[in-house]
C-alpha distance (Angstrom), angle and dihedral (degrees) to the residues before:
residue distance angle dihedral
X1 . . .
X2 3.78 . .
X3 3.81 113.8 .
X4 3.81 93.7 -111.2
X5 3.80 89.5 50.2
X6 3.83 90.5 53.9
X7 3.82 90.6 50.2
X8 3.81 91.9 49.9
X9 3.81 94.2 44.1
X10 3.81 96.8 51.1
X11 3.79 111.1 98.0
X12 3.79 136.1 163.6
X13 3.79 98.6 -102.2
X14 3.82 117.2 -156.0
X15 3.80 100.0 -173.6
X16 3.77 130.4 39.9
X17 3.81 137.3 -171.0
X18 3.81 122.4 -116.2
X19 3.82 92.3 -103.2
X20 3.81 113.4 124.9
X21 3.79 120.9 -131.0
X22 3.82 110.7 -120.2
X23 3.80 111.8 -113.7
X24 3.80 91.8 -123.0
X25 3.82 90.0 58.5
X26 3.80 92.1 53.9
X27 3.81 92.9 44.4
X28 3.81 90.7 52.3
X29 3.81 88.7 50.2
X30 3.82 90.1 51.8
X31 3.81 90.7 48.2
X32 3.80 90.8 52.2
X33 3.81 92.4 42.5
X34 3.80 92.9 61.7
X35 3.80 91.0 52.9
X36 3.81 87.7 72.7
X37 3.82 119.2 117.8
X38 3.79 112.5 -99.2
X39 3.78 142.4 174.6
X40 3.83 111.3 -68.7
X41 3.82 88.5 -25.8
X42 3.82 88.1 -82.7
X43 3.83 89.7 136.2
X44 3.80 95.6 -147.7
X45 3.79 94.2 176.5
X46 3.78 128.6 110.1
X47 3.81 127.7 -170.0
X48 3.80 122.0 -154.4
X49 3.79 112.9 -163.1
X50 3.81 102.1 -160.4
X51 3.80 107.9 -145.0
X52 3.81 102.1 151.6
X53 3.82 108.8 104.3
X54 3.81 91.8 -140.9
X55 3.80 94.3 47.1
X56 3.81 91.0 46.0
X57 3.81 91.5 52.9
X58 3.80 89.9 49.9
X59 3.80 91.4 47.0
X60 3.82 91.3 52.4
X61 3.81 88.4 54.5
X62 3.81 91.2 46.7
X63 3.84 88.0 52.0
X64 3.82 86.0 61.9
X65 3.82 91.4 -104.4
X66 3.80 92.5 -75.8
X67 3.80 114.8 -178.7
X68 3.82 90.9 -120.7
X69 3.81 90.5 56.6
X70 3.83 93.8 43.0
X71 3.80 96.9 50.3
X72 3.82 104.4 34.0
X73 3.79 125.7 108.4
X74 3.81 94.9 -135.1
X75 3.79 139.2 17.8
X76 3.80 120.9 -151.8
X77 3.79 123.3 -173.3
X78 3.79 116.8 -153.6
X79 3.80 113.7 -153.8
X80 3.79 129.7 -169.2
X81 3.79 105.7 -141.6
X82 3.82 107.4 -170.7
X83 3.82 94.4 -176.8
X84 3.80 94.5 53.6
X85 3.82 91.2 86.6
X86 3.82 83.1 86.7
X87 3.82 88.1 67.6
X88 3.81 96.6 47.5
X89 3.83 96.9 38.9
X90 3.87 98.1 74.3
X91 3.80 90.4 46.9
X92 3.81 91.5 48.1
X93 3.80 91.2 50.3
X94 3.81 90.6 49.7
X95 3.80 90.8 47.2
X96 3.82 95.0 49.6
X97 3.80 90.6 48.7
X98 3.81 92.5 48.5
X99 3.80 93.4 52.6
X100 3.83 89.8 43.1
X101 3.79 93.0 -121.1
X102 3.82 118.5 -172.3
X103 3.81 112.0 -76.2
X104 3.81 89.4 -115.2
X105 3.81 89.6 62.3
X106 3.81 93.5 48.2
X107 3.80 91.3 47.6
X108 3.79 89.7 48.0
X109 3.79 90.3 63.8
X110 3.79 94.7 37.6
X111 3.79 98.0 48.1
X112 3.80 116.0 5.9
X113 3.82 99.6 46.6
X114 3.84 93.5 54.6
X115 3.80 89.9 47.1
X116 3.81 94.0 49.5
X117 3.81 99.5 40.7
X118 3.80 100.7 47.0
X119 3.80 123.6 81.5
X120 3.81 101.9 178.4
X121 3.82 131.4 -142.1
X122 3.81 111.0 -31.2
X123 3.84 88.5 -3.1
X124 3.82 89.6 -68.3
X125 3.81 94.9 142.9
X126 3.79 89.2 43.5
X127 3.80 90.4 55.6
X128 3.80 91.7 50.6
X129 3.80 90.5 49.7
X130 3.80 90.9 48.8
X131 3.81 91.8 52.6
X132 3.81 91.3 46.6
X133 3.82 93.8 48.4
X134 3.80 91.9 47.1
X135 3.82 93.0 50.9
X136 3.81 94.3 45.5
X137 3.79 90.0 45.2
X138 3.80 90.3 65.9
X139 3.79 89.3 69.8
X140 3.83 105.4 30.6
X141 3.80 144.0 -0.9
X142 3.81 110.3 -75.2
X143 3.82 137.3 170.4
X144 3.81 102.1 -96.6
X145 3.79 95.2 -168.3
X146 2.97 161.5 86.4
X147 3.77 95.0 47.9
X148 3.78 113.0 125.0
X149 3.80 124.3 47.9
X150 3.81 91.7 -103.1
X151 3.82 90.2 56.3
X152 3.81 93.2 49.6
X153 3.81 87.8 49.1
X154 3.80 89.3 51.0
X155 3.80 91.3 54.4
X156 3.82 90.8 50.0
X157 3.81 90.7 47.9
X158 3.82 91.7 53.4
X159 3.80 91.4 52.0
X160 3.81 92.6 45.8
X161 3.80 91.9 50.6
X162 3.81 89.9 54.6
X163 3.81 89.6 52.8
X164 3.81 89.8 50.0
X165 3.80 90.4 54.7
X166 3.80 90.0 53.2
X167 3.80 89.6 48.5
X168 3.81 96.8 53.8
X169 3.81 93.0 42.0
X170 3.80 88.9 52.9
X171 3.81 90.0 51.9
X172 3.79 89.9 49.6
X173 3.79 91.4 50.4
X174 3.81 89.1 52.2
X175 3.79 93.5 51.9
X176 3.80 100.8 -98.2
X177 3.79 133.7 110.8
X178 3.79 138.0 -134.9
X179 3.77 146.9 -172.9
X180 3.81 121.1 -146.0
X181 3.80 103.7 -146.0
X182 3.80 126.1 -160.9
X183 3.80 94.9 169.9
X184 3.81 104.1 97.9
X185 3.79 143.0 109.0
X186 3.80 100.3 -100.4
X187 3.81 95.3 -168.7
X188 3.81 91.7 55.8
X189 3.81 93.6 43.4
X190 3.82 90.4 51.6
X191 3.80 90.4 50.3
X192 3.81 91.6 47.7
X193 3.82 91.4 53.6
X194 3.84 94.6 37.4
X195 3.80 92.8 -124.5
X196 3.81 127.4 176.0
X197 3.78 118.4 -98.3
X198 3.82 91.0 -111.8
X199 3.82 93.3 52.3
X200 3.81 117.5 102.3
X201 3.78 126.4 -153.8
X202 3.80 103.6 -131.7
X203 3.79 98.3 -174.9
X204 3.78 144.5 -36.1
X205 3.80 113.7 -121.8
X206 3.79 119.9 -149.9
X207 3.80 111.3 -156.8
X208 3.79 135.5 -175.1
X209 3.77 144.5 94.3
X210 3.80 113.9 -41.7
X211 3.80 115.6 -111.1
X212 3.80 120.7 -134.2
X213 3.81 90.2 -101.4
X214 3.80 93.3 37.1
X215 3.81 97.2 129.5
X216 3.78 131.4 44.5
X217 3.79 95.7 -129.5
X218 3.81 143.1 -59.0
X219 3.79 116.9 -19.5
X220 3.82 114.1 -88.9
X221 3.80 126.0 -154.1
X222 3.79 130.2 164.3
X223 3.81 117.4 -116.3
X224 3.80 118.4 -66.7
X225 3.81 89.7 -127.7
X226 3.81 89.0 63.2
X227 3.79 94.3 59.4
X228 3.82 105.9 27.6
X229 3.81 115.2 71.7
X230 3.79 124.1 -176.7
X231 3.80 109.3 -152.1
């Protein structure tokens, strides 16, 4: 499919057939998902493909028993993991040194990433960063976040959402459908997947083959002039 055709074809499907998605289709979608742009290339996303029958039944309940969750072939949970930069950082440092990247790039991963992505006990380091950014901002433009844990989580959520978009577009391109669900009990989903307290569940993606009555009707969007502003 042409890119514009993929964009137009993708819909939030509420009902699916019983057809299973081949594993190779899902794996290709995962491979294309992690090619998404993300903050400092720290790749703080995690995907949980829920295959256990028991866990899937629980997840459907935690997704408030939505029809998309009940009828789909597969459920994928996308998680923003703000502490996982500690896993990617050593590999990024090694990579930048191997390709002989400019010293500023190597130092960025060695020094700046740890400074920006840590918040410290009781947000203590975040508070210090916030004070520093505010003071420096009096004299020149500065990055005013992330400082506190919630701000680091927000950055990870943005990156994860971009990966989710890649994932569902890849499914569409391969002839399958999806529904990106935000209606779920995050506390129960985190417990089900044994996530860290700082992790955030970004969305649960229902995936499968679209049923004949899979969507409610034609796509609706408000006017472009209401959302695009030339300044």
